[in-house]
C-alpha positions in Angstrom: 78.8 199.9 180.6 76.8 196.7 180.0 76.9 193.8 182.5 78.6 190.7 181.2 76.2 188.3 179.6 76.3 184.7 180.9 77.9 182.3 178.5 75.5 180.1 176.7 76.7 176.6 176.7 76.2 174.3 173.8 74.0 171.2 174.6 76.2 168.1 175.2 77.0 166.2 172.1 74.8 163.1 172.0 76.9 160.1 171.3 75.3 156.8 170.5 76.7 153.8 172.3 78.8 151.5 170.1 77.4 148.1 169.3 74.2 149.0 167.5 72.4 147.9 164.4 72.9 150.2 161.4 70.7 148.4 158.9 69.9 145.1 157.1 73.1 143.7 155.6 71.4 140.7 154.0 68.3 138.7 153.4 68.9 135.0 152.8 66.4 132.2 152.3 66.4 128.6 151.1 64.6 127.2 148.1 64.2 123.6 146.9 64.8 124.9 143.3 67.3 127.7 143.7 67.7 128.4 140.0 63.9 128.6 139.3 63.5 130.8 142.4 66.2 133.2 141.2 64.6 133.3 137.7 61.2 134.2 139.3 62.6 137.0 141.3 64.6 138.3 138.3 61.6 138.3 136.0 59.0 139.6 138.4 60.9 141.9 140.8 64.2 142.7 138.9 66.4 141.0 141.5 68.8 139.3 139.1 71.1 137.0 141.2 73.8 135.6 139.0 75.3 133.6 141.9 76.8 136.2 144.2 73.6 137.7 145.4 72.0 141.0 144.5 73.6 144.1 146.0 71.1 146.8 147.0 73.0 150.0 147.9 71.8 152.4 150.5 73.2 155.3 152.7 72.9 155.9 156.4 70.2 158.5 157.2 72.3 160.3 159.8 75.5 160.1 157.8 74.7 160.0 154.0 78.4 159.8 153.2 78.4 156.2 154.6 77.3 153.8 151.9 76.3 150.2 152.5 74.7 147.3 150.6 72.0 144.8 151.5 72.7 141.5 149.9 69.7 139.4 148.8 70.3 135.8 147.8 68.7 132.4 147.6 70.5 129.4 149.1 69.9 125.8 148.2 67.5 124.0 150.5 70.3 121.7 151.5 72.6 124.5 152.9 73.9 124.1 156.3 74.8 127.8 156.6 71.6 128.5 158.7 72.3 125.5 161.0 71.4 124.8 163.8 68.3 126.9 163.0 65.5 125.1 161.1 64.2 128.4 159.7 64.2 128.7 155.9 65.6 132.2 156.2 68.2 134.3 157.9 68.6 138.0 158.3 72.0 139.7 158.4 72.3 143.0 160.3 75.1 145.5 159.7 76.6 146.6 163.0 79.0 149.4 163.9 81.0 147.6 166.6 80.6 143.8 166.6 82.7 143.2 169.8 80.8 145.8 171.8 77.4 144.4 170.6 78.4 140.9 171.5 79.6 141.9 174.9 76.3 143.7 175.6 74.2 140.8 174.3 76.2 138.3 176.4 75.5 140.4 179.5 71.8 140.3 178.5 71.7 136.6 178.3 71.4 136.3 174.5 72.5 133.0 173.0 75.7 133.7 171.0 77.3 131.2 168.6 81.0 130.5 169.5 81.9 130.7 165.8 83.4 134.0 164.5 84.8 134.9 161.1 87.2 137.7 160.5 87.3 137.7 156.7 87.8 139.8 153.5 84.3 141.3 153.8 84.6 142.1 157.5 83.8 140.5 160.9 80.9 138.1 161.3 79.2 136.5 164.3 75.8 134.8 165.0 73.2 134.9 167.7 69.8 133.2 168.2 66.5 134.7 169.0 64.0 133.1 171.4 62.6 130.8 168.7 66.1 129.6 167.8 66.3 131.6 164.5 69.9 132.2 163.6 70.8 135.9 163.1 74.0 137.0 161.3 75.8 140.1 162.6 78.3 141.8 160.2 80.7 144.6 160.8 82.0 145.5 157.3 85.6 146.5 156.8 86.1 150.3 157.0 85.7 152.1 153.6 89.0 152.8 151.9 89.7 156.5 151.5 
């Protein structure tokens, strides 16, 4: 008769904390001549923005079933969308849980804009880095089955 073998336990499932960046959701920059800049990028780099931005699809490395897009677009130099930042660009990051991320960032002393948008594309909020650059955070709506 054999002695019972000890059970081998599975390693604990590693769960990532909610409120993390999943990828770049958008790259936005200003130009004094928006149309000419769009034409240049279309001709030389194939980024053909017809007015709604260029959608660059990608999938999550750890979960290839999850598909996202990065939006690339040129804003007019006169836009106030980046205000109060004086930077000519803004990066949008896709997040998995906007509320959890904002809670953590607030605890860490990060400057958070009071404005929030809960719209047809998802939830948006803005923070500022140490140089005052505005950063857009975006939690897309869940994919429809």
